[in-house]
C-alpha positions as a LaTeX table, in Angstrom:
\begin{tabular}{lrrr}
\hline
Residue & $x$ (\AA) & $y$ (\AA) & $z$ (\AA) \\
\hline
Unk1 & $-47.64$ & $-27.50$ & 0.62 \\
Unk2 & $-50.69$ & $-26.55$ & 2.74 \\
Unk3 & $-53.00$ & $-27.76$ & $-0.02$ \\
Unk4 & $-51.24$ & $-31.14$ & $-0.12$ \\
Unk5 & $-51.59$ & $-31.60$ & 3.65 \\
Unk6 & $-55.21$ & $-30.48$ & 3.48 \\
Unk7 & $-56.04$ & $-33.01$ & 0.77 \\
Unk8 & $-54.13$ & $-35.77$ & 2.58 \\
Unk9 & $-56.04$ & $-35.09$ & 5.81 \\
Unk10 & $-59.31$ & $-35.14$ & 3.86 \\
Unk11 & $-58.37$ & $-38.54$ & 2.42 \\
Unk12 & $-57.64$ & $-39.93$ & 5.88 \\
Unk13 & $-60.96$ & $-38.66$ & 7.21 \\
Unk14 & $-62.84$ & $-40.17$ & 4.27 \\
Unk15 & $-61.05$ & $-43.51$ & 4.76 \\
Unk16 & $-61.91$ & $-43.55$ & 8.46 \\
Unk17 & $-65.55$ & $-42.81$ & 7.71 \\
Unk18 & $-65.64$ & $-45.62$ & 5.16 \\
Unk19 & $-64.20$ & $-48.10$ & 7.67 \\
Unk20 & $-66.64$ & $-47.03$ & 10.41 \\
Unk21 & $-69.88$ & $-47.08$ & 8.44 \\
Unk22 & $-71.64$ & $-48.70$ & 11.41 \\
Unk23 & $-72.93$ & $-46.57$ & 14.33 \\
Unk24 & $-70.19$ & $-46.56$ & 16.95 \\
Unk25 & $-71.97$ & $-45.15$ & 20.01 \\
Unk26 & $-75.46$ & $-46.53$ & 19.56 \\
Unk27 & $-75.24$ & $-49.97$ & 21.21 \\
Unk28 & $-74.03$ & $-50.50$ & 24.76 \\
Unk29 & $-72.67$ & $-53.68$ & 26.26 \\
Unk30 & $-75.44$ & $-56.10$ & 27.30 \\
Unk31 & $-73.54$ & $-56.96$ & 30.52 \\
Unk32 & $-72.00$ & $-54.72$ & 33.18 \\
Unk33 & $-68.81$ & $-56.80$ & 33.55 \\
Unk34 & $-65.52$ & $-56.83$ & 31.68 \\
Unk35 & $-66.24$ & $-58.64$ & 28.43 \\
Unk36 & $-64.43$ & $-61.91$ & 27.72 \\
Unk37 & $-65.41$ & $-64.09$ & 24.78 \\
Unk38 & $-65.82$ & $-67.81$ & 24.50 \\
Unk39 & $-66.93$ & $-67.46$ & 20.87 \\
Unk40 & $-66.49$ & $-64.84$ & 18.13 \\
Unk41 & $-68.67$ & $-63.79$ & 15.23 \\
Unk42 & $-68.80$ & $-66.13$ & 12.19 \\
Unk43 & $-66.69$ & $-68.69$ & 14.02 \\
Unk44 & $-66.73$ & $-72.02$ & 12.20 \\
Unk45 & $-69.33$ & $-74.33$ & 13.75 \\
Unk46 & $-71.05$ & $-77.55$ & 12.69 \\
Unk47 & $-73.06$ & $-76.77$ & 9.54 \\
Unk48 & $-73.14$ & $-73.02$ & 10.20 \\
Unk49 & $-71.21$ & $-69.86$ & 10.97 \\
Unk50 & $-71.66$ & $-68.55$ & 14.52 \\
Unk51 & $-74.04$ & $-65.60$ & 14.30 \\
Unk52 & $-72.95$ & $-63.54$ & 17.31 \\
Unk53 & $-70.62$ & $-63.19$ & 20.28 \\
Unk54 & $-70.57$ & $-65.69$ & 23.12 \\
Unk55 & $-69.81$ & $-63.60$ & 26.20 \\
Unk56 & $-68.50$ & $-65.30$ & 29.34 \\
Unk57 & $-70.60$ & $-64.80$ & 32.49 \\
Unk58 & $-67.95$ & $-65.71$ & 35.08 \\
Unk59 & $-69.00$ & $-69.40$ & 35.13 \\
Unk60 & $-72.36$ & $-68.51$ & 36.67 \\
Unk61 & $-75.95$ & $-67.73$ & 35.81 \\
Unk62 & $-78.20$ & $-64.86$ & 36.87 \\
Unk63 & $-76.18$ & $-61.82$ & 35.76 \\
Unk64 & $-78.24$ & $-58.79$ & 34.74 \\
Unk65 & $-78.72$ & $-58.60$ & 30.97 \\
Unk66 & $-79.32$ & $-55.06$ & 29.70 \\
Unk67 & $-80.82$ & $-53.91$ & 26.44 \\
Unk68 & $-78.08$ & $-52.47$ & 24.23 \\
Unk69 & $-80.32$ & $-49.61$ & 23.03 \\
Unk70 & $-83.93$ & $-48.47$ & 23.22 \\
Unk71 & $-86.55$ & $-50.20$ & 21.13 \\
Unk72 & $-89.25$ & $-52.80$ & 21.62 \\
Unk73 & $-89.30$ & $-56.56$ & 22.14 \\
Unk74 & $-90.33$ & $-57.89$ & 18.74 \\
Unk75 & $-89.85$ & $-61.62$ & 19.30 \\
Unk76 & $-89.68$ & $-64.01$ & 22.23 \\
Unk77 & $-88.77$ & $-67.64$ & 21.74 \\
Unk78 & $-88.46$ & $-70.44$ & 24.27 \\
Unk79 & $-87.25$ & $-73.89$ & 23.24 \\
Unk80 & $-85.51$ & $-76.86$ & 24.80 \\
Unk81 & $-82.79$ & $-76.66$ & 22.19 \\
Unk82 & $-81.07$ & $-73.97$ & 20.10 \\
Unk83 & $-81.16$ & $-70.55$ & 21.76 \\
Unk84 & $-83.18$ & $-71.76$ & 24.76 \\
Unk85 & $-84.84$ & $-68.66$ & 26.20 \\
Unk86 & $-84.21$ & $-65.78$ & 23.79 \\
Unk87 & $-85.28$ & $-62.16$ & 23.30 \\
Unk88 & $-85.19$ & $-60.09$ & 20.13 \\
Unk89 & $-85.31$ & $-56.28$ & 20.36 \\
Unk90 & $-85.96$ & $-54.11$ & 17.30 \\
Unk91 & $-84.41$ & $-50.63$ & 17.45 \\
Unk92 & $-85.41$ & $-47.35$ & 15.74 \\
Unk93 & $-82.28$ & $-47.42$ & 13.55 \\
Unk94 & $-83.45$ & $-50.64$ & 11.88 \\
Unk95 & $-81.13$ & $-53.06$ & 13.65 \\
Unk96 & $-82.24$ & $-55.92$ & 15.91 \\
Unk97 & $-80.32$ & $-57.25$ & 18.90 \\
Unk98 & $-80.64$ & $-60.83$ & 20.12 \\
Unk99 & $-80.01$ & $-62.18$ & 23.64 \\
Unk100 & $-79.98$ & $-65.98$ & 24.02 \\
Unk101 & $-79.49$ & $-68.87$ & 26.50 \\
Unk102 & $-81.20$ & $-66.76$ & 29.17 \\
Unk103 & $-82.13$ & $-68.16$ & 32.59 \\
Unk104 & $-85.30$ & $-66.06$ & 32.88 \\
Unk105 & $-86.78$ & $-62.77$ & 31.72 \\
Unk106 & $-87.39$ & $-59.58$ & 33.73 \\
Unk107 & $-90.68$ & $-59.63$ & 35.72 \\
Unk108 & $-92.81$ & $-57.73$ & 33.17 \\
Unk109 & $-91.61$ & $-59.89$ & 30.25 \\
Unk110 & $-91.85$ & $-63.07$ & 32.35 \\
Unk111 & $-95.50$ & $-62.32$ & 33.19 \\
Unk112 & $-96.27$ & $-61.58$ & 29.54 \\
Unk113 & $-94.78$ & $-64.92$ & 28.49 \\
Unk114 & $-96.33$ & $-67.05$ & 31.26 \\
Unk115 & $-99.82$ & $-65.85$ & 30.41 \\
Unk116 & $-99.38$ & $-67.01$ & 26.83 \\
Unk117 & $-97.76$ & $-70.28$ & 27.88 \\
Unk118 & $-100.82$ & $-71.02$ & 30.02 \\
Unk119 & $-103.13$ & $-70.10$ & 27.15 \\
Unk120 & $-101.24$ & $-72.38$ & 24.73 \\
Unk121 & $-100.57$ & $-75.04$ & 27.39 \\
Unk122 & $-96.99$ & $-75.23$ & 26.14 \\
Unk123 & $-93.57$ & $-74.44$ & 27.60 \\
Unk124 & $-92.03$ & $-74.03$ & 24.14 \\
Unk125 & $-93.46$ & $-70.90$ & 22.59 \\
Unk126 & $-92.71$ & $-68.22$ & 20.02 \\
Unk127 & $-94.28$ & $-64.75$ & 20.32 \\
Unk128 & $-94.17$ & $-61.61$ & 18.17 \\
Unk129 & $-95.31$ & $-58.67$ & 20.35 \\
Unk130 & $-96.35$ & $-55.50$ & 18.55 \\
Unk131 & $-94.46$ & $-52.24$ & 18.91 \\
Unk132 & $-96.60$ & $-51.00$ & 21.83 \\
Unk133 & $-96.68$ & $-54.16$ & 23.98 \\
Unk134 & $-93.16$ & $-54.27$ & 25.44 \\
Unk135 & $-91.23$ & $-51.02$ & 24.82 \\
Unk136 & $-87.68$ & $-50.96$ & 26.18 \\
Unk137 & $-85.29$ & $-48.15$ & 27.09 \\
Unk138 & $-81.50$ & $-48.24$ & 26.86 \\
Unk139 & $-79.90$ & $-50.15$ & 29.75 \\
Unk140 & $-83.17$ & $-51.63$ & 31.01 \\
Unk141 & $-82.72$ & $-55.01$ & 32.66 \\
Unk142 & $-84.53$ & $-57.37$ & 30.30 \\
Unk143 & $-83.35$ & $-60.78$ & 31.52 \\
Unk144 & $-80.82$ & $-62.77$ & 33.53 \\
Unk145 & $-78.01$ & $-64.76$ & 31.95 \\
Unk146 & $-78.28$ & $-68.51$ & 31.88 \\
Unk147 & $-77.41$ & $-71.80$ & 30.23 \\
Unk148 & $-80.64$ & $-72.79$ & 28.46 \\
Unk149 & $-81.06$ & $-74.47$ & 25.08 \\
Unk150 & $-78.05$ & $-75.85$ & 23.24 \\
Unk151 & $-75.54$ & $-74.15$ & 25.52 \\
Unk152 & $-72.36$ & $-75.86$ & 26.66 \\
Unk153 & $-71.95$ & $-73.69$ & 29.77 \\
Unk154 & $-73.21$ & $-70.41$ & 31.26 \\
Unk155 & $-72.79$ & $-67.52$ & 28.81 \\
Unk156 & $-74.72$ & $-64.87$ & 26.92 \\
Unk157 & $-75.11$ & $-65.21$ & 23.17 \\
Unk158 & $-75.43$ & $-61.67$ & 21.75 \\
Unk159 & $-76.21$ & $-60.68$ & 18.17 \\
Unk160 & $-76.78$ & $-57.58$ & 16.09 \\
Unk161 & $-78.80$ & $-58.07$ & 12.89 \\
Unk162 & $-79.51$ & $-55.58$ & 10.13 \\
Unk163 & $-82.96$ & $-54.76$ & 8.70 \\
Unk164 & $-82.66$ & $-57.78$ & 6.39 \\
Unk165 & $-82.07$ & $-60.08$ & 9.41 \\
Unk166 & $-78.45$ & $-60.63$ & 8.44 \\
Unk167 & $-76.15$ & $-61.18$ & 11.45 \\
Unk168 & $-73.44$ & $-58.52$ & 11.74 \\
Unk169 & $-70.20$ & $-58.63$ & 13.68 \\
Unk170 & $-71.03$ & $-56.75$ & 16.92 \\
Unk171 & $-67.44$ & $-55.56$ & 17.19 \\
Unk172 & $-68.09$ & $-53.33$ & 14.18 \\
Unk173 & $-70.41$ & $-51.25$ & 16.36 \\
Unk174 & $-67.79$ & $-50.15$ & 18.90 \\
Unk175 & $-68.13$ & $-52.98$ & 21.43 \\
Unk176 & $-64.56$ & $-53.34$ & 22.62 \\
Unk177 & $-62.86$ & $-56.63$ & 23.50 \\
Unk178 & $-59.21$ & $-56.16$ & 24.59 \\
Unk179 & $-56.94$ & $-58.19$ & 22.32 \\
Unk180 & $-53.21$ & $-57.71$ & 21.82 \\
Unk181 & $-52.40$ & $-61.28$ & 20.80 \\
Unk182 & $-51.65$ & $-62.44$ & 17.27 \\
Unk183 & $-53.76$ & $-65.20$ & 15.72 \\
Unk184 & $-52.22$ & $-68.67$ & 15.65 \\
Unk185 & $-51.98$ & $-70.83$ & 12.54 \\
Unk186 & $-51.94$ & $-74.57$ & 13.23 \\
Unk187 & $-52.13$ & $-76.24$ & 9.81 \\
Unk188 & $-51.34$ & $-75.45$ & 6.19 \\
Unk189 & $-52.53$ & $-77.59$ & 3.29 \\
Unk190 & $-52.05$ & $-77.38$ & $-0.48$ \\
Unk191 & $-54.65$ & $-78.75$ & $-2.90$ \\
Unk192 & $-54.20$ & $-79.91$ & $-6.52$ \\
Unk193 & $-57.29$ & $-78.59$ & $-8.31$ \\
Unk194 & $-57.05$ & $-80.03$ & $-11.83$ \\
Unk195 & $-56.23$ & $-83.40$ & $-13.40$ \\
Unk196 & $-52.77$ & $-82.24$ & $-14.45$ \\
Unk197 & $-52.01$ & $-80.54$ & $-11.11$ \\
Unk198 & $-49.57$ & $-81.90$ & $-8.56$ \\
Unk199 & $-47.90$ & $-80.81$ & $-5.35$ \\
Unk200 & $-44.70$ & $-82.42$ & $-4.11$ \\
Unk201 & $-45.25$ & $-85.11$ & $-6.77$ \\
Unk202 & $-48.70$ & $-85.93$ & $-5.43$ \\
Unk203 & $-52.16$ & $-85.44$ & $-6.89$ \\
Unk204 & $-53.72$ & $-85.46$ & $-3.42$ \\
Unk205 & $-53.91$ & $-82.68$ & $-0.78$ \\
Unk206 & $-50.54$ & $-82.23$ & 0.93 \\
Unk207 & $-49.82$ & $-80.98$ & 4.46 \\
Unk208 & $-47.07$ & $-78.36$ & 4.42 \\
Unk209 & $-44.66$ & $-77.96$ & 7.32 \\
Unk210 & $-44.60$ & $-74.52$ & 8.96 \\
Unk211 & $-41.41$ & $-73.04$ & 10.42 \\
Unk212 & $-41.86$ & $-70.37$ & 13.11 \\
Unk213 & $-39.64$ & $-67.31$ & 12.56 \\
Unk214 & $-38.08$ & $-65.09$ & 15.24 \\
Unk215 & $-40.50$ & $-62.26$ & 14.46 \\
Unk216 & $-43.54$ & $-64.51$ & 15.08 \\
Unk217 & $-44.32$ & $-65.07$ & 11.40 \\
Unk218 & $-44.19$ & $-68.43$ & 9.66 \\
Unk219 & $-42.30$ & $-69.65$ & 6.64 \\
Unk220 & $-43.43$ & $-72.82$ & 4.94 \\
Unk221 & $-41.02$ & $-75.41$ & 3.63 \\
Unk222 & $-40.39$ & $-75.13$ & $-0.11$ \\
Unk223 & $-42.95$ & $-76.95$ & $-2.20$ \\
Unk224 & $-42.79$ & $-78.10$ & $-5.80$ \\
Unk225 & $-45.99$ & $-77.72$ & $-7.78$ \\
Unk226 & $-47.51$ & $-77.61$ & $-11.22$ \\
Unk227 & $-50.91$ & $-76.61$ & $-12.58$ \\
Unk228 & $-53.89$ & $-75.18$ & $-10.76$ \\
Unk229 & $-53.55$ & $-75.36$ & $-6.99$ \\
Unk230 & $-55.01$ & $-73.75$ & $-3.87$ \\
Unk231 & $-54.18$ & $-73.46$ & $-0.19$ \\
Unk232 & $-56.07$ & $-73.89$ & 3.07 \\
Unk233 & $-55.30$ & $-73.17$ & 6.71 \\
Unk234 & $-56.61$ & $-73.82$ & 10.17 \\
Unk235 & $-56.21$ & $-70.87$ & 12.53 \\
Unk236 & $-57.64$ & $-69.39$ & 15.70 \\
Unk237 & $-57.46$ & $-66.24$ & 17.80 \\
Unk238 & $-57.35$ & $-65.66$ & 21.55 \\
Unk239 & $-58.37$ & $-62.42$ & 23.22 \\
Unk240 & $-56.70$ & $-61.09$ & 26.36 \\
Unk241 & $-57.65$ & $-62.93$ & 29.53 \\
Unk242 & $-59.25$ & $-65.92$ & 27.79 \\
Unk243 & $-57.91$ & $-69.26$ & 26.63 \\
Unk244 & $-60.72$ & $-70.08$ & 24.18 \\
Unk245 & $-59.68$ & $-70.81$ & 20.61 \\
Unk246 & $-61.93$ & $-68.37$ & 18.78 \\
Unk247 & $-62.35$ & $-67.48$ & 15.13 \\
Unk248 & $-60.28$ & $-64.89$ & 13.28 \\
Unk249 & $-61.65$ & $-61.77$ & 11.56 \\
Unk250 & $-59.89$ & $-61.53$ & 8.19 \\
Unk251 & $-57.67$ & $-63.61$ & 5.90 \\
Unk252 & $-55.79$ & $-62.10$ & 2.95 \\
Unk253 & $-53.61$ & $-63.91$ & 0.43 \\
Unk254 & $-51.10$ & $-62.53$ & $-2.06$ \\
Unk255 & $-49.46$ & $-64.20$ & $-5.05$ \\
Unk256 & $-46.16$ & $-62.62$ & $-6.08$ \\
Unk257 & $-47.19$ & $-59.45$ & $-4.25$ \\
Unk258 & $-50.63$ & $-59.16$ & $-5.84$ \\
Unk259 & $-53.75$ & $-59.68$ & $-3.75$ \\
Unk260 & $-55.24$ & $-63.05$ & $-4.57$ \\
Unk261 & $-58.06$ & $-63.75$ & $-2.11$ \\
Unk262 & $-59.77$ & $-62.03$ & 0.82 \\
Unk263 & $-62.19$ & $-63.34$ & 3.44 \\
Unk264 & $-63.77$ & $-60.98$ & 5.99 \\
Unk265 & $-66.07$ & $-62.19$ & 8.76 \\
Unk266 & $-68.18$ & $-59.04$ & 8.80 \\
Unk267 & $-71.70$ & $-60.28$ & 8.04 \\
Unk268 & $-73.57$ & $-63.11$ & 6.33 \\
Unk269 & $-77.12$ & $-64.25$ & 5.71 \\
Unk270 & $-78.78$ & $-67.29$ & 7.22 \\
Unk271 & $-79.59$ & $-68.45$ & 3.68 \\
Unk272 & $-75.89$ & $-68.96$ & 2.96 \\
Unk273 & $-74.58$ & $-70.22$ & 6.29 \\
Unk274 & $-74.93$ & $-73.89$ & 5.28 \\
Unk275 & $-72.29$ & $-73.34$ & 2.60 \\
Unk276 & $-69.70$ & $-73.49$ & 5.37 \\
Unk277 & $-69.39$ & $-77.15$ & 4.41 \\
Unk278 & $-68.20$ & $-76.06$ & 0.97 \\
Unk279 & $-65.84$ & $-73.46$ & 2.43 \\
Unk280 & $-64.05$ & $-75.90$ & 4.73 \\
Unk281 & $-62.39$ & $-79.19$ & 3.82 \\
Unk282 & $-65.35$ & $-81.26$ & 5.00 \\
Unk283 & $-63.71$ & $-84.64$ & 4.46 \\
Unk284 & $-60.67$ & $-83.62$ & 6.49 \\
Unk285 & $-62.85$ & $-82.23$ & 9.28 \\
Unk286 & $-64.88$ & $-85.43$ & 9.56 \\
Unk287 & $-61.75$ & $-87.55$ & 9.78 \\
Unk288 & $-59.57$ & $-85.26$ & 11.91 \\
Unk289 & $-61.93$ & $-82.82$ & 13.72 \\
Unk290 & $-59.93$ & $-79.87$ & 12.37 \\
Unk291 & $-61.53$ & $-77.27$ & 10.10 \\
Unk292 & $-59.31$ & $-76.26$ & 7.20 \\
Unk293 & $-60.50$ & $-73.02$ & 5.57 \\
Unk294 & $-60.00$ & $-73.28$ & 1.81 \\
Unk295 & $-58.56$ & $-70.01$ & 0.52 \\
Unk296 & $-60.09$ & $-70.42$ & $-2.92$ \\
Unk297 & $-63.66$ & $-70.47$ & $-4.19$ \\
Unk298 & $-64.90$ & $-73.75$ & $-5.63$ \\
Unk299 & $-68.06$ & $-74.18$ & $-7.68$ \\
Unk300 & $-71.32$ & $-73.95$ & $-5.72$ \\
Unk301 & $-69.81$ & $-71.66$ & $-3.12$ \\
Unk302 & $-71.73$ & $-68.34$ & $-3.10$ \\
Unk303 & $-70.46$ & $-67.14$ & 0.30 \\
Unk304 & $-70.47$ & $-63.36$ & 0.66 \\
Unk305 & $-67.67$ & $-63.45$ & 3.25 \\
Unk306 & $-65.33$ & $-63.77$ & 0.25 \\
Unk307 & $-64.69$ & $-60.10$ & $-0.55$ \\
Unk308 & $-61.94$ & $-60.21$ & $-3.17$ \\
Unk309 & $-60.59$ & $-62.92$ & $-5.44$ \\
Unk310 & $-58.37$ & $-63.24$ & $-8.45$ \\
Unk311 & $-59.24$ & $-66.34$ & $-10.54$ \\
Unk312 & $-61.27$ & $-67.62$ & $-7.56$ \\
Unk313 & $-58.09$ & $-67.57$ & $-5.47$ \\
Unk314 & $-56.66$ & $-70.43$ & $-7.56$ \\
Unk315 & $-52.98$ & $-70.31$ & $-8.58$ \\
Unk316 & $-51.73$ & $-71.53$ & $-11.96$ \\
Unk317 & $-48.16$ & $-72.73$ & $-11.39$ \\
Unk318 & $-45.98$ & $-73.00$ & $-14.48$ \\
Unk319 & $-43.02$ & $-75.32$ & $-15.01$ \\
Unk320 & $-39.58$ & $-73.80$ & $-14.21$ \\
Unk321 & $-41.07$ & $-70.63$ & $-12.74$ \\
Unk322 & $-40.63$ & $-69.94$ & $-9.03$ \\
Unk323 & $-43.12$ & $-67.83$ & $-7.08$ \\
Unk324 & $-44.21$ & $-66.86$ & $-3.60$ \\
Unk325 & $-47.57$ & $-67.08$ & $-1.87$ \\
Unk326 & $-48.30$ & $-65.06$ & 1.26 \\
Unk327 & $-51.14$ & $-65.52$ & 3.74 \\
Unk328 & $-52.01$ & $-62.87$ & 6.35 \\
Unk329 & $-54.39$ & $-63.78$ & 9.18 \\
Unk330 & $-55.81$ & $-60.89$ & 11.18 \\
Unk331 & $-58.06$ & $-60.49$ & 14.23 \\
Unk332 & $-60.50$ & $-57.62$ & 14.74 \\
Unk333 & $-57.91$ & $-55.54$ & 16.61 \\
Unk334 & $-55.58$ & $-55.80$ & 13.61 \\
Unk335 & $-53.10$ & $-58.20$ & 15.21 \\
Unk336 & $-51.66$ & $-60.11$ & 12.25 \\
Unk337 & $-49.61$ & $-63.23$ & 11.58 \\
Unk338 & $-48.20$ & $-64.02$ & 8.13 \\
Unk339 & $-47.20$ & $-67.24$ & 6.37 \\
Unk340 & $-44.76$ & $-67.12$ & 3.44 \\
Unk341 & $-44.83$ & $-70.11$ & 1.06 \\
Unk342 & $-42.03$ & $-70.48$ & $-1.57$ \\
Unk343 & $-43.30$ & $-72.37$ & $-4.64$ \\
Unk344 & $-40.94$ & $-74.05$ & $-7.13$ \\
Unk345 & $-42.60$ & $-74.69$ & $-10.47$ \\
Unk346 & $-41.75$ & $-78.24$ & $-11.57$ \\
Unk347 & $-43.57$ & $-80.84$ & $-13.60$ \\
Unk348 & $-42.08$ & $-84.21$ & $-12.68$ \\
Unk349 & $-44.05$ & $-87.39$ & $-13.11$ \\
Unk350 & $-46.50$ & $-87.60$ & $-10.22$ \\
Unk351 & $-45.65$ & $-90.45$ & $-7.86$ \\
Unk352 & $-48.87$ & $-90.49$ & $-5.84$ \\
Unk353 & $-52.04$ & $-90.86$ & $-7.94$ \\
Unk354 & $-55.31$ & $-89.24$ & $-6.82$ \\
Unk355 & $-57.39$ & $-91.22$ & $-4.35$ \\
Unk356 & $-60.80$ & $-91.90$ & $-5.87$ \\
Unk357 & $-63.06$ & $-94.47$ & $-4.24$ \\
Unk358 & $-65.24$ & $-95.54$ & $-7.15$ \\
Unk359 & $-68.54$ & $-97.33$ & $-6.52$ \\
Unk360 & $-71.49$ & $-98.39$ & $-8.66$ \\
Unk361 & $-73.52$ & $-95.36$ & $-7.56$ \\
Unk362 & $-72.32$ & $-92.12$ & $-9.12$ \\
Unk363 & $-74.37$ & $-88.99$ & $-8.39$ \\
Unk364 & $-74.41$ & $-85.98$ & $-10.69$ \\
Unk365 & $-74.74$ & $-82.99$ & $-8.39$ \\
Unk366 & $-77.06$ & $-80.97$ & $-10.62$ \\
Unk367 & $-79.48$ & $-83.85$ & $-11.25$ \\
Unk368 & $-81.96$ & $-85.55$ & $-8.96$ \\
Unk369 & $-81.23$ & $-89.24$ & $-8.32$ \\
Unk370 & $-83.30$ & $-92.17$ & $-7.11$ \\
Unk371 & $-81.45$ & $-95.26$ & $-5.92$ \\
Unk372 & $-83.10$ & $-98.52$ & $-4.88$ \\
Unk373 & $-81.20$ & $-101.03$ & $-2.72$ \\
Unk374 & $-83.08$ & $-104.00$ & $-1.30$ \\
Unk375 & $-86.25$ & $-102.76$ & 0.36 \\
Unk376 & $-84.97$ & $-99.15$ & 0.55 \\
Unk377 & $-85.26$ & $-96.25$ & $-1.87$ \\
Unk378 & $-83.08$ & $-93.16$ & $-1.51$ \\
Unk379 & $-84.11$ & $-89.99$ & $-3.34$ \\
Unk380 & $-81.47$ & $-87.28$ & $-3.64$ \\
Unk381 & $-82.76$ & $-83.92$ & $-4.95$ \\
Unk382 & $-80.71$ & $-81.95$ & $-7.47$ \\
Unk383 & $-77.96$ & $-79.80$ & $-5.92$ \\
Unk384 & $-77.89$ & $-81.81$ & $-2.70$ \\
Unk385 & $-74.14$ & $-82.26$ & $-3.26$ \\
Unk386 & $-71.64$ & $-79.57$ & $-4.18$ \\
Unk387 & $-69.98$ & $-81.71$ & $-6.82$ \\
Unk388 & $-70.43$ & $-85.05$ & $-8.62$ \\
Unk389 & $-69.89$ & $-87.82$ & $-6.08$ \\
Unk390 & $-69.50$ & $-91.57$ & $-5.78$ \\
Unk391 & $-71.66$ & $-93.02$ & $-2.98$ \\
Unk392 & $-71.07$ & $-96.30$ & $-1.20$ \\
Unk393 & $-74.56$ & $-97.66$ & $-0.41$ \\
Unk394 & $-75.27$ & $-101.08$ & 1.02 \\
Unk395 & $-78.29$ & $-102.87$ & 2.49 \\
Unk396 & $-78.35$ & $-105.83$ & 4.88 \\
Unk397 & $-81.90$ & $-107.02$ & 5.62 \\
Unk398 & $-83.51$ & $-103.98$ & 7.30 \\
Unk399 & $-80.40$ & $-101.80$ & 7.66 \\
Unk400 & $-79.30$ & $-99.21$ & 5.11 \\
Unk401 & $-75.70$ & $-97.99$ & 5.15 \\
Unk402 & $-75.59$ & $-94.72$ & 3.25 \\
Unk403 & $-71.94$ & $-93.93$ & 2.54 \\
Unk404 & $-69.67$ & $-92.45$ & 5.23 \\
Unk405 & $-70.17$ & $-88.99$ & 6.67 \\
Unk406 & $-67.29$ & $-87.37$ & 4.78 \\
Unk407 & $-69.35$ & $-85.83$ & 1.95 \\
Unk408 & $-71.24$ & $-82.62$ & 2.80 \\
Unk409 & $-74.98$ & $-82.70$ & 2.12 \\
Unk410 & $-76.64$ & $-79.35$ & 1.39 \\
Unk411 & $-80.25$ & $-80.49$ & 1.10 \\
Unk412 & $-82.41$ & $-83.05$ & 2.85 \\
Unk413 & $-82.77$ & $-86.43$ & 1.17 \\
Unk414 & $-85.72$ & $-88.83$ & 1.39 \\
Unk415 & $-85.52$ & $-92.47$ & 2.47 \\
Unk416 & $-88.50$ & $-94.80$ & 2.02 \\
Unk417 & $-88.80$ & $-98.52$ & 2.68 \\
Unk418 & $-91.15$ & $-101.35$ & 1.74 \\
Unk419 & $-93.16$ & $-102.52$ & 4.78 \\
Unk420 & $-95.52$ & $-104.91$ & 3.00 \\
Unk421 & $-94.10$ & $-107.93$ & 4.84 \\
Unk422 & $-95.08$ & $-106.56$ & 8.26 \\
Unk423 & $-98.34$ & $-107.35$ & 10.03 \\
Unk424 & $-100.96$ & $-104.64$ & 9.65 \\
Unk425 & $-101.25$ & $-104.40$ & 13.45 \\
Unk426 & $-97.54$ & $-103.46$ & 13.65 \\
Unk427 & $-97.45$ & $-100.84$ & 10.91 \\
Unk428 & $-98.38$ & $-97.89$ & 13.15 \\
Unk429 & $-95.45$ & $-98.81$ & 15.42 \\
Unk430 & $-92.80$ & $-98.72$ & 12.67 \\
Unk431 & $-90.32$ & $-95.89$ & 12.11 \\
Unk432 & $-87.08$ & $-95.31$ & 10.21 \\
Unk433 & $-84.37$ & $-94.92$ & 12.82 \\
Unk434 & $-80.76$ & $-93.87$ & 12.69 \\
Unk435 & $-78.18$ & $-96.09$ & 14.37 \\
Unk436 & $-76.00$ & $-94.37$ & 16.95 \\
Unk437 & $-72.45$ & $-95.39$ & 17.84 \\
Unk438 & $-73.85$ & $-98.20$ & 20.02 \\
Unk439 & $-75.88$ & $-99.47$ & 17.03 \\
Unk440 & $-79.08$ & $-98.49$ & 18.86 \\
Unk441 & $-81.76$ & $-96.94$ & 16.61 \\
Unk442 & $-83.28$ & $-93.57$ & 17.43 \\
Unk443 & $-86.14$ & $-91.79$ & 15.71 \\
Unk444 & $-85.31$ & $-89.24$ & 13.02 \\
\hline
\end{tabular}
């Protein structure tokens, strides 16, 4: 009996070590206040995953910002947009911490930066000090919190990156944010994923009603389905003492008790962050401003946040066979909410056909395309779209209407126009502009 207990204890210790493979006591908090978040790691943002924590600064600027561990300032960047005033500190253990939207730097760093701004005659600047120029000790004051760059209010954006510059979830390193509240699920959708598939006699995505149970879980209304289908949800989490609708940490799905799909917001690379537009239902987001996370992997989706999948998370529903699909949504503190979805396998004649808006311009995703309309030419490089797509393109005199912004674009496209009918004296004043909501052009 002693040997059994000994082996069981060893297993528990090994499991704990595996879960805590990140240094737990190395990084301190960058602020000396109780930490409240306005944004979590890998939260879904426009065209990217959020790469750090947004820490509230009590609605004010000027709080002391401390280095989380000793190291040296390896990068300083000042810009009108993005991170605003930002510091990057490289640490002996190979990680780098990032502090952004700062009001100003500490006096030594401020003097270092101003000298180079004067030399370059530029406010916007990017510097890469060597290891001996600006060494930093743990808990040194390096800056003061602010609201610079693309910030929507005073806060500190804080990141931890590994030696390959991949953003990591700072909570993995022992930074504690009190949270005893379960995540909240707001929408559930089901998607037919093949020509023969249908859900509730429809070949289009279907919104599924959720019924809150007494224990805080959800049960979906029964659905009828046939063929290959997938599910998607919108969900958020709220930490103690804050009302912000932040991102969740982990989503697991199970089909008839067997794990089907797993997403963990642990780390990602900047090279893959643009694929967020393949991960979410982009069309639905553009029309409804709600991000549905698709709990299945489609083609051209290489995201590493997907940790486990069975048949890409896609279900194959058979006629006259009933089944159950379970979704568990978890925050970093392991608070969990579950959604149970009863599925009745039926193959009736579909009543609602798929919605396909066909046009004369059909783009094959894996091929480059050049389209000429009037005086405009649009070149679309290969793999700009995630899948083959119809585009609605129209030209009226000098205005090009290039589809509607409901199709995600992964690469930049080129637009050229014939200006031979303009006077030579006017040519250097011409530009291609984008029309805003007031139909006023602005330079792009």
